[in-house]
N, C-alpha and C positions, 0 to 999 in steps of 0.2 A: 043067378050062378056063375061065380065070381071067376075071370076071366084066369087062366092059372097061369098065364106069363106077368101077369102082376103080383110084385111085390112088397111085403108091406116092409114099411121104415120104423121099427119102434124108435120112438124119440125124448130125452127128455134134458131139463138142465136140473145141473147135479152141483150141491153144493158138497165138498169132504175138506176138513180143516179150514184152511183160510185159502182154496182154491173152488171157484166155482168153472163145470165143465158145458161144452153140450155133447152129448153123447149119443150114438144113433147105432141098432141093429138091425139086423134081419133075422130071419129065423135060421139062419146056415153061420151065422156069430157076429162078433163087434165088427162094424164097419165103418164107425166115423166115430173121433175124439178131437176135442179141441180145444182151449181154454176160453174160459168165456168171462168178456169183461165186464159185461153189465150186473147190478146186483138183481138175480133170478127173481127176486121179491116182485120188483119191476117190471118184470116179462123177458121175453127173450131178445138178446142181441142182435140189434139187425146188421150186422155184420157179420157175425161167426151165422145165425141163418142164412144171411144170402150166400155163402163160404158153402154151407152143406147142401142147401137148395141148387147148386150151380156142379156142387160134384152130383148131387143126386142124378140130373138134368144128364148128364153125362155117361152113367153106370147103370140107372136103371131107366129105363123111362116109363112116364107115367107112375111110380111105384104109388103105395096106399100108405100117408102118412097115419101114425097112430101114437099120441103120447102116453105112453105106457112106464111110468118108474119100477113098476112090479118086473115087466119082462127084462128091465134093465139091469137087476137086482147081481146077478154073476158078476159083472162086469165091472159095477160098484163097488161088490165087497174086495175086488183082488186089486182094483186101484187104491178103495182106501187102505190095503194093508199097503202096497207100495211107499203110499204117501207116508206110511206111520213109520217105516223102515223095518216092515216084519215080511216082506216080500221082494226077492231077487228078482224073478222069472215069473211070466205072464203063463196060464194052462189054459185059459179060456181061449173058447174055438173064435175063430177071425173069420169075416167074408169081404179081405182082399180083393179089393178090383185093381187092375192096372195094365198096363200092356208088359209082355214079355219082359222086357228088358227092365222096367219098374219093378216087377215083382223078383227079379233077380238081385236088385239092389236092395228090395229090401229083407230078401233072406240073408243078405250079409248083415245088414244092421243087429240083425234077430240074431247073430252069430258074435256082435263086440260084447264082451264080460258085462256086466254090470261095475257100476264105478270106474270104469276104463273107456279111452276116447280113441278115436282114429279119425285120422285127416281123410279128404275126402278124395287125396291120392290115393293112401292103401286102401278104401274102397273097392276104387278102379282098379288096384294091382288083386287084390282079392277077385275078381271080375276076369281077370287075363286080361283088360281093357286100360292099358297105361293112358292111352291116350284120349279118355273119354273122359276127363275129369268132366267134364261143365256137362256133361249127359249126366254122370254121377249125381252132381250137386240138383240137375234137375229133379232128376227120380228123387232124392231126396227131399225136395220141397215140396212134390205129389205125395208126399206120403199120404195119404185121410187118419191113421191110428195113430197120434201121437202117445209120445210114454210107450205104450204098449210096443210098438213097432219103434227101437228107441234111436228117431234120429237127433235126439239132443245129443249124443253119443256122437259127432262127428261134431270134429273144429277143422280151423286153419291148418296148412302144415306147421306155420309155426307155432301154435296149441291157443290162438286166438279164437275166442268167440265170434261164430260167423253166423250170418241169417240163419231164424227159426221163426216155425209160422206162428209159435205161439207165441212169441217174443223173447228177446234177448235176457231178459231179467229172470221168465220163467224157466229159460235154458240153465239158466246158471243156476237156479233156487236147486233145478232137479240131478247138475251137477254135485253141488254139495251134497244132496241129500244121500245120493249115491255114494260118493266120495265116506261119509260120516260114517255108513255102514261097514266100511271094511274093516 
């Protein structure tokens, strides 16, 4: 009999349009989404896999890893619709795991309208924590579900593109995709 505290993480490497992603979900919802830099035909990108494994160790002790593209289909479908410019919001279930502060920052990210950007300072203001800009940046950097929790919509105070776990080139592509749909 399986220990009830052990959670399964269903994962897969997915190619959508010209993008590759490492994606993971639990029975509760999508819990991880990262750009995958290597060709999926050659296997899993070691850097992306190590990042997912590190995240999982901190959030889900001893998970049951299951490679299962079928379980990821609802998430794949909505991500593909977004990348084609057919979707501006996501309605899929999420299993976001983080501190209370991180969760509050990620809620603000969900409120940034499609095609618009906020500065780190604006996110801090939304939280009534004006002096917490660096902490906001750290929480944004810890976002495990890129695109769906739209941390790519956060830019520097002067509008410049700043750090993005998925790479600045991908951040720029996402912002251009969203602006084109307006």
